Biotite code that builds the C-alpha atoms (Angstrom):
import biotite.structure as struc

atoms = struc.array([
    struc.Atom([23.245, -91.919, 86.529], chain_id="A", res_id=1, res_name="MET", atom_name="CA", element="C"),
    struc.Atom([24.920, -91.557, 83.396], chain_id="A", res_id=2, res_name="GLU", atom_name="CA", element="C"),
    struc.Atom([28.245, -90.761, 82.707], chain_id="A", res_id=3, res_name="ASN", atom_name="CA", element="C"),
    struc.Atom([28.414, -86.953, 83.407], chain_id="A", res_id=4, res_name="THR", atom_name="CA", element="C"),
    struc.Atom([29.401, -86.457, 79.758], chain_id="A", res_id=5, res_name="GLN", atom_name="CA", element="C"),
    struc.Atom([26.102, -87.003, 78.504], chain_id="A", res_id=6, res_name="SER", atom_name="CA", element="C"),
    struc.Atom([23.668, -85.264, 81.083], chain_id="A", res_id=7, res_name="ILE", atom_name="CA", element="C"),
    struc.Atom([21.665, -82.498, 79.421], chain_id="A", res_id=8, res_name="LYS", atom_name="CA", element="C"),
    struc.Atom([21.057, -79.554, 81.610], chain_id="A", res_id=9, res_name="TYR", atom_name="CA", element="C"),
    struc.Atom([18.299, -77.500, 81.014], chain_id="A", res_id=10, res_name="SER", atom_name="CA", element="C"),
    struc.Atom([17.959, -73.918, 82.643], chain_id="A", res_id=11, res_name="PHE", atom_name="CA", element="C"),
    struc.Atom([13.935, -72.712, 83.039], chain_id="A", res_id=12, res_name="ILE", atom_name="CA", element="C"),
    struc.Atom([14.146, -68.633, 83.653], chain_id="A", res_id=13, res_name="VAL", atom_name="CA", element="C"),
    struc.Atom([10.972, -67.511, 84.587], chain_id="A", res_id=14, res_name="PRO", atom_name="CA", element="C"),
    struc.Atom([10.602, -63.355, 83.877], chain_id="A", res_id=15, res_name="PHE", atom_name="CA", element="C"),
    struc.Atom([7.957, -60.789, 83.358], chain_id="A", res_id=16, res_name="PHE", atom_name="CA", element="C"),
    struc.Atom([9.467, -57.531, 81.644], chain_id="A", res_id=17, res_name="ASN", atom_name="CA", element="C"),
    struc.Atom([12.828, -56.325, 83.638], chain_id="A", res_id=18, res_name="ARG", atom_name="CA", element="C"),
    struc.Atom([14.276, -57.611, 80.087], chain_id="A", res_id=19, res_name="TRP", atom_name="CA", element="C"),
    struc.Atom([18.009, -56.382, 81.316], chain_id="A", res_id=20, res_name="ASP", atom_name="CA", element="C"),
    struc.Atom([18.146, -58.928, 83.600], chain_id="A", res_id=21, res_name="LEU", atom_name="CA", element="C"),
    struc.Atom([17.216, -61.746, 81.599], chain_id="A", res_id=22, res_name="THR", atom_name="CA", element="C"),
    struc.Atom([19.844, -60.630, 78.998], chain_id="A", res_id=23, res_name="LEU", atom_name="CA", element="C"),
    struc.Atom([22.892, -60.499, 81.895], chain_id="A", res_id=24, res_name="GLN", atom_name="CA", element="C"),
    struc.Atom([21.392, -64.140, 82.073], chain_id="A", res_id=25, res_name="ARG", atom_name="CA", element="C"),
    struc.Atom([21.166, -65.141, 78.579], chain_id="A", res_id=26, res_name="LEU", atom_name="CA", element="C"),
    struc.Atom([25.088, -63.391, 78.203], chain_id="A", res_id=27, res_name="ASN", atom_name="CA", element="C"),
    struc.Atom([26.086, -64.987, 81.387], chain_id="A", res_id=28, res_name="GLU", atom_name="CA", element="C"),
    struc.Atom([24.787, -68.669, 79.928], chain_id="A", res_id=29, res_name="PHE", atom_name="CA", element="C"),
    struc.Atom([26.298, -67.939, 76.990], chain_id="A", res_id=30, res_name="ARG", atom_name="CA", element="C"),
    struc.Atom([29.585, -67.359, 77.980], chain_id="A", res_id=31, res_name="LYS", atom_name="CA", element="C"),
    struc.Atom([29.672, -69.899, 80.748], chain_id="A", res_id=32, res_name="PHE", atom_name="CA", element="C"),
    struc.Atom([27.596, -72.837, 80.902], chain_id="A", res_id=33, res_name="LEU", atom_name="CA", element="C"),
    struc.Atom([28.966, -75.798, 78.381], chain_id="A", res_id=34, res_name="PRO", atom_name="CA", element="C"),
    struc.Atom([27.323, -76.691, 75.261], chain_id="A", res_id=35, res_name="ASP", atom_name="CA", element="C"),
    struc.Atom([24.452, -79.811, 77.090], chain_id="A", res_id=36, res_name="ASN", atom_name="CA", element="C"),
    struc.Atom([22.631, -76.766, 78.033], chain_id="A", res_id=37, res_name="CYS", atom_name="CA", element="C"),
    struc.Atom([19.282, -75.556, 77.056], chain_id="A", res_id=38, res_name="GLU", atom_name="CA", element="C"),
    struc.Atom([17.329, -71.798, 77.877], chain_id="A", res_id=39, res_name="ILE", atom_name="CA", element="C"),
    struc.Atom([14.324, -72.601, 78.420], chain_id="A", res_id=40, res_name="VAL", atom_name="CA", element="C"),
    struc.Atom([12.772, -68.935, 78.715], chain_id="A", res_id=41, res_name="LEU", atom_name="CA", element="C"),
    struc.Atom([8.679, -68.517, 79.784], chain_id="A", res_id=42, res_name="VAL", atom_name="CA", element="C"),
    struc.Atom([7.888, -64.762, 79.379], chain_id="A", res_id=43, res_name="ASP", atom_name="CA", element="C"),
    struc.Atom([4.532, -64.169, 81.933], chain_id="A", res_id=44, res_name="ASP", atom_name="CA", element="C"),
    struc.Atom([2.957, -62.281, 79.474], chain_id="A", res_id=45, res_name="CYS", atom_name="CA", element="C"),
    struc.Atom([5.275, -58.977, 79.752], chain_id="A", res_id=46, res_name="SER", atom_name="CA", element="C"),
    struc.Atom([4.127, -56.125, 78.766], chain_id="A", res_id=47, res_name="THR", atom_name="CA", element="C"),
    struc.Atom([7.253, -54.242, 77.856], chain_id="A", res_id=48, res_name="ASP", atom_name="CA", element="C"),
    struc.Atom([7.884, -54.042, 74.915], chain_id="A", res_id=49, res_name="ASP", atom_name="CA", element="C"),
    struc.Atom([11.330, -54.221, 75.155], chain_id="A", res_id=50, res_name="THR", atom_name="CA", element="C"),
    struc.Atom([11.027, -57.776, 76.009], chain_id="A", res_id=51, res_name="VAL", atom_name="CA", element="C"),
    struc.Atom([9.473, -58.644, 73.095], chain_id="A", res_id=52, res_name="LYS", atom_name="CA", element="C"),
    struc.Atom([12.060, -57.139, 70.666], chain_id="A", res_id=53, res_name="LYS", atom_name="CA", element="C"),
    struc.Atom([15.141, -58.638, 72.443], chain_id="A", res_id=54, res_name="GLY", atom_name="CA", element="C"),
    struc.Atom([13.430, -62.098, 72.725], chain_id="A", res_id=55, res_name="ILE", atom_name="CA", element="C"),
    struc.Atom([13.129, -60.942, 68.594], chain_id="A", res_id=56, res_name="ALA", atom_name="CA", element="C"),
    struc.Atom([16.904, -60.192, 68.574], chain_id="A", res_id=57, res_name="PHE", atom_name="CA", element="C"),
    struc.Atom([18.716, -62.584, 70.466], chain_id="A", res_id=58, res_name="TRP", atom_name="CA", element="C"),
    struc.Atom([16.700, -65.225, 68.679], chain_id="A", res_id=59, res_name="GLN", atom_name="CA", element="C"),
    struc.Atom([17.959, -64.123, 65.202], chain_id="A", res_id=60, res_name="LYS", atom_name="CA", element="C"),
    struc.Atom([21.636, -63.517, 66.263], chain_id="A", res_id=61, res_name="PHE", atom_name="CA", element="C"),
    struc.Atom([22.538, -64.409, 70.249], chain_id="A", res_id=62, res_name="GLY", atom_name="CA", element="C"),
    struc.Atom([22.386, -68.339, 70.605], chain_id="A", res_id=63, res_name="VAL", atom_name="CA", element="C"),
    struc.Atom([25.076, -69.876, 69.510], chain_id="A", res_id=64, res_name="SER", atom_name="CA", element="C"),
    struc.Atom([26.091, -73.441, 71.291], chain_id="A", res_id=65, res_name="ARG", atom_name="CA", element="C"),
    struc.Atom([22.848, -74.042, 73.575], chain_id="A", res_id=66, res_name="HIS", atom_name="CA", element="C"),
    struc.Atom([19.793, -74.649, 72.233], chain_id="A", res_id=67, res_name="THR", atom_name="CA", element="C"),
    struc.Atom([16.722, -71.760, 73.126], chain_id="A", res_id=68, res_name="LEU", atom_name="CA", element="C"),
    struc.Atom([13.162, -72.627, 73.925], chain_id="A", res_id=69, res_name="LEU", atom_name="CA", element="C"),
    struc.Atom([10.235, -69.791, 73.946], chain_id="A", res_id=70, res_name="TYR", atom_name="CA", element="C"),
    struc.Atom([7.641, -69.636, 75.723], chain_id="A", res_id=71, res_name="LYS", atom_name="CA", element="C"),
    struc.Atom([5.212, -66.679, 75.982], chain_id="A", res_id=72, res_name="ARG", atom_name="CA", element="C"),
    struc.Atom([1.968, -67.186, 78.574], chain_id="A", res_id=73, res_name="ASN", atom_name="CA", element="C"),
    struc.Atom([-1.211, -65.921, 77.361], chain_id="A", res_id=74, res_name="THR", atom_name="CA", element="C"),
    struc.Atom([-2.205, -63.856, 80.848], chain_id="A", res_id=75, res_name="LYS", atom_name="CA", element="C"),
    struc.Atom([-0.223, -63.785, 84.112], chain_id="A", res_id=76, res_name="ASN", atom_name="CA", element="C"),
    struc.Atom([0.658, -66.491, 86.336], chain_id="A", res_id=77, res_name="MET", atom_name="CA", element="C"),
    struc.Atom([3.115, -65.918, 88.629], chain_id="A", res_id=78, res_name="GLY", atom_name="CA", element="C"),
    struc.Atom([6.180, -67.856, 89.499], chain_id="A", res_id=79, res_name="PHE", atom_name="CA", element="C"),
    struc.Atom([5.275, -71.229, 90.338], chain_id="A", res_id=80, res_name="SER", atom_name="CA", element="C"),
    struc.Atom([2.732, -71.843, 86.873], chain_id="A", res_id=81, res_name="ALA", atom_name="CA", element="C"),
    struc.Atom([6.033, -70.041, 85.197], chain_id="A", res_id=82, res_name="SER", atom_name="CA", element="C"),
    struc.Atom([7.979, -73.053, 85.729], chain_id="A", res_id=83, res_name="MET", atom_name="CA", element="C"),
    struc.Atom([6.030, -75.812, 85.136], chain_id="A", res_id=84, res_name="ASN", atom_name="CA", element="C"),
    struc.Atom([5.800, -74.377, 81.924], chain_id="A", res_id=85, res_name="VAL", atom_name="CA", element="C"),
    struc.Atom([8.531, -74.254, 81.425], chain_id="A", res_id=86, res_name="GLY", atom_name="CA", element="C"),
    struc.Atom([9.368, -78.196, 82.952], chain_id="A", res_id=87, res_name="ALA", atom_name="CA", element="C"),
    struc.Atom([6.708, -79.293, 80.328], chain_id="A", res_id=88, res_name="LYS", atom_name="CA", element="C"),
    struc.Atom([8.947, -77.844, 77.764], chain_id="A", res_id=89, res_name="VAL", atom_name="CA", element="C"),
    struc.Atom([12.037, -78.780, 78.849], chain_id="A", res_id=90, res_name="ALA", atom_name="CA", element="C"),
    struc.Atom([13.947, -81.659, 77.822], chain_id="A", res_id=91, res_name="THR", atom_name="CA", element="C"),
    struc.Atom([16.930, -81.861, 80.125], chain_id="A", res_id=92, res_name="GLY", atom_name="CA", element="C"),
    struc.Atom([17.851, -84.723, 82.316], chain_id="A", res_id=93, res_name="ASP", atom_name="CA", element="C"),
    struc.Atom([18.710, -82.194, 84.982], chain_id="A", res_id=94, res_name="ILE", atom_name="CA", element="C"),
    struc.Atom([16.165, -79.677, 85.332], chain_id="A", res_id=95, res_name="PHE", atom_name="CA", element="C"),
    struc.Atom([17.896, -75.870, 86.779], chain_id="A", res_id=96, res_name="VAL", atom_name="CA", element="C"),
    struc.Atom([15.268, -73.965, 87.978], chain_id="A", res_id=97, res_name="PHE", atom_name="CA", element="C"),
    struc.Atom([17.222, -69.778, 88.061], chain_id="A", res_id=98, res_name="TYR", atom_name="CA", element="C"),
    struc.Atom([15.343, -66.780, 88.956], chain_id="A", res_id=99, res_name="SER", atom_name="CA", element="C"),
    struc.Atom([16.739, -63.758, 86.342], chain_id="A", res_id=100, res_name="ASN", atom_name="CA", element="C"),
    struc.Atom([18.314, -62.181, 89.359], chain_id="A", res_id=101, res_name="ASP", atom_name="CA", element="C"),
    struc.Atom([21.145, -64.813, 90.208], chain_id="A", res_id=102, res_name="VAL", atom_name="CA", element="C"),
    struc.Atom([24.185, -64.062, 88.759], chain_id="A", res_id=103, res_name="ILE", atom_name="CA", element="C"),
    struc.Atom([26.577, -66.478, 87.104], chain_id="A", res_id=104, res_name="LEU", atom_name="CA", element="C"),
    struc.Atom([29.847, -66.593, 87.104], chain_id="A", res_id=105, res_name="SER", atom_name="CA", element="C"),
    struc.Atom([31.265, -69.717, 85.691], chain_id="A", res_id=106, res_name="GLY", atom_name="CA", element="C"),
    struc.Atom([30.275, -72.956, 84.966], chain_id="A", res_id=107, res_name="ASP", atom_name="CA", element="C"),
    struc.Atom([27.567, -74.086, 87.396], chain_id="A", res_id=108, res_name="VAL", atom_name="CA", element="C"),
    struc.Atom([26.809, -77.142, 85.537], chain_id="A", res_id=109, res_name="ALA", atom_name="CA", element="C"),
    struc.Atom([30.041, -78.883, 85.649], chain_id="A", res_id=110, res_name="THR", atom_name="CA", element="C"),
    struc.Atom([29.667, -78.681, 89.154], chain_id="A", res_id=111, res_name="GLU", atom_name="CA", element="C"),
    struc.Atom([26.376, -79.871, 89.587], chain_id="A", res_id=112, res_name="LEU", atom_name="CA", element="C"),
    struc.Atom([27.921, -82.684, 87.903], chain_id="A", res_id=113, res_name="ASP", atom_name="CA", element="C"),
    struc.Atom([29.381, -84.416, 90.928], chain_id="A", res_id=114, res_name="SER", atom_name="CA", element="C"),
    struc.Atom([26.340, -83.713, 92.581], chain_id="A", res_id=115, res_name="VAL", atom_name="CA", element="C"),
    struc.Atom([23.502, -85.482, 90.505], chain_id="A", res_id=116, res_name="PHE", atom_name="CA", element="C"),
    struc.Atom([26.880, -88.305, 90.540], chain_id="A", res_id=117, res_name="SER", atom_name="CA", element="C"),
    struc.Atom([24.612, -90.104, 93.586], chain_id="A", res_id=118, res_name="MET", atom_name="CA", element="C"),
    struc.Atom([22.364, -92.094, 92.999], chain_id="A", res_id=119, res_name="ASP", atom_name="CA", element="C"),
    struc.Atom([19.357, -90.519, 94.998], chain_id="A", res_id=120, res_name="GLU", atom_name="CA", element="C"),
    struc.Atom([16.407, -88.680, 95.101], chain_id="A", res_id=121, res_name="PRO", atom_name="CA", element="C"),
    struc.Atom([17.063, -85.510, 95.568], chain_id="A", res_id=122, res_name="MET", atom_name="CA", element="C"),
    struc.Atom([16.491, -81.941, 95.778], chain_id="A", res_id=123, res_name="LEU", atom_name="CA", element="C"),
    struc.Atom([19.082, -79.570, 95.264], chain_id="A", res_id=124, res_name="VAL", atom_name="CA", element="C"),
    struc.Atom([19.398, -75.406, 96.091], chain_id="A", res_id=125, res_name="GLY", atom_name="CA", element="C"),
    struc.Atom([21.698, -73.277, 96.907], chain_id="A", res_id=126, res_name="HIS", atom_name="CA", element="C"),
    struc.Atom([20.797, -71.851, 99.932], chain_id="A", res_id=127, res_name="GLN", atom_name="CA", element="C"),
    struc.Atom([19.028, -74.135, 102.652], chain_id="A", res_id=128, res_name="LEU", atom_name="CA", element="C"),
    struc.Atom([17.461, -72.524, 105.074], chain_id="A", res_id=129, res_name="LEU", atom_name="CA", element="C"),
    struc.Atom([16.682, -74.975, 108.049], chain_id="A", res_id=130, res_name="ASP", atom_name="CA", element="C"),
    struc.Atom([16.442, -72.168, 111.026], chain_id="A", res_id=131, res_name="TRP", atom_name="CA", element="C"),
    struc.Atom([13.667, -70.117, 111.463], chain_id="A", res_id=132, res_name="ASP", atom_name="CA", element="C"),
    struc.Atom([13.032, -67.191, 109.048], chain_id="A", res_id=133, res_name="THR", atom_name="CA", element="C"),
    struc.Atom([10.428, -65.740, 109.891], chain_id="A", res_id=134, res_name="GLY", atom_name="CA", element="C"),
    struc.Atom([8.826, -67.870, 106.731], chain_id="A", res_id=135, res_name="TRP", atom_name="CA", element="C"),
    struc.Atom([9.226, -71.099, 108.022], chain_id="A", res_id=136, res_name="ASN", atom_name="CA", element="C"),
    struc.Atom([7.801, -71.587, 111.845], chain_id="A", res_id=137, res_name="LYS", atom_name="CA", element="C"),
    struc.Atom([4.614, -72.610, 112.383], chain_id="A", res_id=138, res_name="PHE", atom_name="CA", element="C"),
    struc.Atom([2.822, -73.237, 115.398], chain_id="A", res_id=139, res_name="VAL", atom_name="CA", element="C"),
    struc.Atom([0.401, -75.990, 116.008], chain_id="A", res_id=140, res_name="PHE", atom_name="CA", element="C"),
    struc.Atom([-1.060, -77.689, 118.844], chain_id="A", res_id=141, res_name="GLY", atom_name="CA", element="C"),
    struc.Atom([1.351, -75.497, 120.872], chain_id="A", res_id=142, res_name="GLY", atom_name="CA", element="C"),
    struc.Atom([4.152, -76.898, 119.558], chain_id="A", res_id=143, res_name="ARG", atom_name="CA", element="C"),
    struc.Atom([6.812, -75.342, 117.348], chain_id="A", res_id=144, res_name="ASP", atom_name="CA", element="C"),
    struc.Atom([7.727, -76.574, 114.335], chain_id="A", res_id=145, res_name="LYS", atom_name="CA", element="C"),
    struc.Atom([10.319, -75.579, 111.317], chain_id="A", res_id=146, res_name="ILE", atom_name="CA", element="C"),
    struc.Atom([10.169, -76.552, 107.924], chain_id="A", res_id=147, res_name="ILE", atom_name="CA", element="C"),
    struc.Atom([13.877, -77.090, 106.515], chain_id="A", res_id=148, res_name="SER", atom_name="CA", element="C"),
    struc.Atom([13.619, -75.212, 102.860], chain_id="A", res_id=149, res_name="TYR", atom_name="CA", element="C"),
    struc.Atom([15.724, -74.621, 99.782], chain_id="A", res_id=150, res_name="LEU", atom_name="CA", element="C"),
    struc.Atom([15.899, -71.238, 98.832], chain_id="A", res_id=151, res_name="GLY", atom_name="CA", element="C"),
    struc.Atom([13.177, -70.619, 94.881], chain_id="A", res_id=152, res_name="GLY", atom_name="CA", element="C"),
    struc.Atom([15.609, -68.878, 92.954], chain_id="A", res_id=153, res_name="TYR", atom_name="CA", element="C"),
    struc.Atom([18.440, -71.467, 92.731], chain_id="A", res_id=154, res_name="PHE", atom_name="CA", element="C"),
    struc.Atom([17.217, -75.415, 92.372], chain_id="A", res_id=155, res_name="ILE", atom_name="CA", element="C"),
    struc.Atom([17.466, -78.366, 91.156], chain_id="A", res_id=156, res_name="SER", atom_name="CA", element="C"),
    struc.Atom([16.426, -81.438, 90.207], chain_id="A", res_id=157, res_name="CYS", atom_name="CA", element="C"),
    struc.Atom([16.820, -84.870, 87.887], chain_id="A", res_id=158, res_name="LYS", atom_name="CA", element="C"),
    struc.Atom([13.706, -85.393, 85.467], chain_id="A", res_id=159, res_name="ARG", atom_name="CA", element="C"),
    struc.Atom([13.233, -88.756, 86.495], chain_id="A", res_id=160, res_name="THR", atom_name="CA", element="C"),
    struc.Atom([12.301, -87.109, 90.312], chain_id="A", res_id=161, res_name="ASP", atom_name="CA", element="C"),
    struc.Atom([10.489, -84.134, 88.681], chain_id="A", res_id=162, res_name="TRP", atom_name="CA", element="C"),
    struc.Atom([8.039, -86.431, 88.156], chain_id="A", res_id=163, res_name="LYS", atom_name="CA", element="C"),
    struc.Atom([6.147, -86.671, 91.735], chain_id="A", res_id=164, res_name="LYS", atom_name="CA", element="C"),
    struc.Atom([7.133, -83.085, 92.248], chain_id="A", res_id=165, res_name="LEU", atom_name="CA", element="C"),
    struc.Atom([5.963, -80.010, 91.145], chain_id="A", res_id=166, res_name="GLU", atom_name="CA", element="C"),
    struc.Atom([5.609, -75.848, 91.914], chain_id="A", res_id=167, res_name="TRP", atom_name="CA", element="C"),
    struc.Atom([2.136, -75.785, 93.456], chain_id="A", res_id=168, res_name="ASP", atom_name="CA", element="C"),
    struc.Atom([0.434, -72.817, 91.751], chain_id="A", res_id=169, res_name="GLU", atom_name="CA", element="C"),
    struc.Atom([-2.253, -71.644, 94.255], chain_id="A", res_id=170, res_name="ARG", atom_name="CA", element="C"),
    struc.Atom([0.921, -69.419, 95.852], chain_id="A", res_id=171, res_name="TYR", atom_name="CA", element="C"),
    struc.Atom([0.528, -67.646, 92.963], chain_id="A", res_id=172, res_name="SER", atom_name="CA", element="C"),
    struc.Atom([1.860, -64.763, 92.170], chain_id="A", res_id=173, res_name="PRO", atom_name="CA", element="C"),
    struc.Atom([5.109, -65.634, 94.681], chain_id="A", res_id=174, res_name="TYR", atom_name="CA", element="C"),
    struc.Atom([6.200, -66.589, 97.944], chain_id="A", res_id=175, res_name="ASP", atom_name="CA", element="C"),
    struc.Atom([5.853, -69.563, 100.390], chain_id="A", res_id=176, res_name="TYR", atom_name="CA", element="C"),
    struc.Atom([5.727, -72.025, 96.431], chain_id="A", res_id=177, res_name="GLU", atom_name="CA", element="C"),
    struc.Atom([9.855, -72.823, 97.577], chain_id="A", res_id=178, res_name="ASP", atom_name="CA", element="C"),
    struc.Atom([9.176, -73.881, 101.335], chain_id="A", res_id=179, res_name="VAL", atom_name="CA", element="C"),
    struc.Atom([6.247, -75.853, 99.693], chain_id="A", res_id=180, res_name="ASP", atom_name="CA", element="C"),
    struc.Atom([8.176, -77.825, 96.741], chain_id="A", res_id=181, res_name="LEU", atom_name="CA", element="C"),
    struc.Atom([11.349, -78.407, 99.917], chain_id="A", res_id=182, res_name="SER", atom_name="CA", element="C"),
    struc.Atom([8.332, -80.249, 101.708], chain_id="A", res_id=183, res_name="LEU", atom_name="CA", element="C"),
    struc.Atom([6.583, -82.367, 99.144], chain_id="A", res_id=184, res_name="GLN", atom_name="CA", element="C"),
    struc.Atom([10.545, -83.303, 98.527], chain_id="A", res_id=185, res_name="ALA", atom_name="CA", element="C"),
    struc.Atom([10.946, -84.695, 101.798], chain_id="A", res_id=186, res_name="SER", atom_name="CA", element="C"),
    struc.Atom([7.403, -86.062, 102.577], chain_id="A", res_id=187, res_name="VAL", atom_name="CA", element="C"),
    struc.Atom([8.344, -88.296, 99.516], chain_id="A", res_id=188, res_name="LEU", atom_name="CA", element="C"),
    struc.Atom([12.202, -88.810, 101.218], chain_id="A", res_id=189, res_name="GLY", atom_name="CA", element="C"),
    struc.Atom([14.223, -86.863, 98.703], chain_id="A", res_id=190, res_name="TYR", atom_name="CA", element="C"),
    struc.Atom([17.290, -85.357, 100.098], chain_id="A", res_id=191, res_name="ASN", atom_name="CA", element="C"),
    struc.Atom([17.318, -81.401, 100.443], chain_id="A", res_id=192, res_name="LEU", atom_name="CA", element="C"),
    struc.Atom([21.203, -80.871, 99.416], chain_id="A", res_id=193, res_name="VAL", atom_name="CA", element="C"),
    struc.Atom([23.097, -77.863, 100.145], chain_id="A", res_id=194, res_name="GLU", atom_name="CA", element="C"),
    struc.Atom([24.743, -76.283, 97.147], chain_id="A", res_id=195, res_name="PHE", atom_name="CA", element="C"),
    struc.Atom([27.245, -73.540, 98.161], chain_id="A", res_id=196, res_name="ARG", atom_name="CA", element="C"),
    struc.Atom([28.639, -72.730, 95.095], chain_id="A", res_id=197, res_name="SER", atom_name="CA", element="C"),
    struc.Atom([30.763, -69.711, 94.470], chain_id="A", res_id=198, res_name="GLY", atom_name="CA", element="C"),
    struc.Atom([29.899, -68.816, 91.085], chain_id="A", res_id=199, res_name="LEU", atom_name="CA", element="C"),
    struc.Atom([26.040, -67.917, 92.606], chain_id="A", res_id=200, res_name="LEU", atom_name="CA", element="C"),
    struc.Atom([25.184, -64.914, 93.602], chain_id="A", res_id=201, res_name="ARG", atom_name="CA", element="C"),
    struc.Atom([21.688, -63.758, 94.841], chain_id="A", res_id=202, res_name="HIS", atom_name="CA", element="C"),
    struc.Atom([20.328, -60.099, 94.389], chain_id="A", res_id=203, res_name="LEU", atom_name="CA", element="C"),
    struc.Atom([17.224, -60.876, 95.291], chain_id="A", res_id=204, res_name="SER", atom_name="CA", element="C"),
    struc.Atom([14.250, -59.794, 94.802], chain_id="A", res_id=205, res_name="GLY", atom_name="CA", element="C"),
    struc.Atom([14.562, -58.012, 91.856], chain_id="A", res_id=206, res_name="GLN", atom_name="CA", element="C"),
    struc.Atom([11.450, -58.783, 89.673], chain_id="A", res_id=207, res_name="THR", atom_name="CA", element="C"),
    struc.Atom([8.953, -58.850, 92.906], chain_id="A", res_id=208, res_name="ILE", atom_name="CA", element="C"),
    struc.Atom([10.093, -55.256, 94.220], chain_id="A", res_id=209, res_name="SER", atom_name="CA", element="C"),
    struc.Atom([8.802, -54.067, 90.472], chain_id="A", res_id=210, res_name="LYS", atom_name="CA", element="C"),
    struc.Atom([5.683, -56.202, 90.204], chain_id="A", res_id=211, res_name="VAL", atom_name="CA", element="C"),
    struc.Atom([3.656, -55.048, 93.617], chain_id="A", res_id=212, res_name="ASN", atom_name="CA", element="C"),
    struc.Atom([4.470, -53.352, 96.489], chain_id="A", res_id=213, res_name="GLN", atom_name="CA", element="C"),
    struc.Atom([2.687, -55.148, 98.809], chain_id="A", res_id=214, res_name="LYS", atom_name="CA", element="C"),
    struc.Atom([4.142, -57.780, 99.042], chain_id="A", res_id=215, res_name="ARG", atom_name="CA", element="C"),
    struc.Atom([3.635, -58.743, 103.280], chain_id="A", res_id=216, res_name="GLU", atom_name="CA", element="C"),
    struc.Atom([-0.148, -59.076, 102.417], chain_id="A", res_id=217, res_name="GLU", atom_name="CA", element="C"),
    struc.Atom([0.912, -61.930, 99.690], chain_id="A", res_id=218, res_name="ILE", atom_name="CA", element="C"),
    struc.Atom([2.757, -63.392, 102.441], chain_id="A", res_id=219, res_name="THR", atom_name="CA", element="C"),
    struc.Atom([0.370, -63.097, 104.579], chain_id="A", res_id=220, res_name="ASN", atom_name="CA", element="C"),
    struc.Atom([-1.739, -64.545, 102.640], chain_id="A", res_id=221, res_name="ILE", atom_name="CA", element="C"),
    struc.Atom([0.035, -67.431, 101.209], chain_id="A", res_id=222, res_name="ASN", atom_name="CA", element="C"),
    struc.Atom([1.363, -68.799, 104.705], chain_id="A", res_id=223, res_name="ARG", atom_name="CA", element="C"),
    struc.Atom([-2.446, -69.202, 105.520], chain_id="A", res_id=224, res_name="VAL", atom_name="CA", element="C"),
    struc.Atom([-2.611, -71.403, 102.468], chain_id="A", res_id=225, res_name="LYS", atom_name="CA", element="C"),
    struc.Atom([0.692, -73.030, 103.389], chain_id="A", res_id=226, res_name="PHE", atom_name="CA", element="C"),
    struc.Atom([-0.860, -74.127, 107.104], chain_id="A", res_id=227, res_name="ILE", atom_name="CA", element="C"),
    struc.Atom([-3.914, -75.275, 105.458], chain_id="A", res_id=228, res_name="GLU", atom_name="CA", element="C"),
    struc.Atom([-2.851, -77.730, 102.549], chain_id="A", res_id=229, res_name="LYS", atom_name="CA", element="C"),
    struc.Atom([-0.077, -79.155, 105.513], chain_id="A", res_id=230, res_name="TRP", atom_name="CA", element="C"),
    struc.Atom([-2.312, -79.191, 108.405], chain_id="A", res_id=231, res_name="GLN", atom_name="CA", element="C"),
    struc.Atom([-2.126, -82.863, 108.577], chain_id="A", res_id=232, res_name="GLU", atom_name="CA", element="C"),
    struc.Atom([1.680, -82.831, 108.352], chain_id="A", res_id=233, res_name="TYR", atom_name="CA", element="C"),
    struc.Atom([1.462, -80.412, 111.106], chain_id="A", res_id=234, res_name="PHE", atom_name="CA", element="C"),
    struc.Atom([-0.854, -82.718, 113.392], chain_id="A", res_id=235, res_name="ARG", atom_name="CA", element="C"),
    struc.Atom([1.694, -85.370, 113.426], chain_id="A", res_id=236, res_name="LYS", atom_name="CA", element="C"),
])
């Protein structure tokens, strides 16, 4: 891959309300990320006026070294669709799909340089879950099958590799989209690479807990969707 000094990173951050979380991430990005980064905010049709005021203030006063791109969905579309919106407008060489409940404490982009210096198709995540997590074990034809996947709160990919991938929007508003994306990548022959940076700390489900209290029901529905989509794979 090209010299790491010229690599441009796009940090794609979807959010719904909870401007406090997004503001914290923006301040961390401004403090820790190098100049070769752009921030792509995707507002999933927030209903809180604080978001509108916060975005206006940040666009006017908050941006210094980094380009800030802002897109607002015309309706609430969910996590996967918002990530796809961000990917379409991002201009970087490396996409970093970043949940707004992940605390950043240092220059994670420079740490990623060494990972992406490897010239191979890959999907990179902070955590690779390759054991039975309760989400990724399936029984088909009397056989257990565990799908290894990268946690969706932090996933990164080269722009060139992303051309064959997408966040599947059938799982809107959330759950199973990261299992699906990881399986897409594996089927294509991409390596799933764990990037256990100590600069990242996931708070877990901060936005989802505010969006919908029926998460278990949504999870079960999306599990069925996942099995239906990948039934031919499970038969192998």
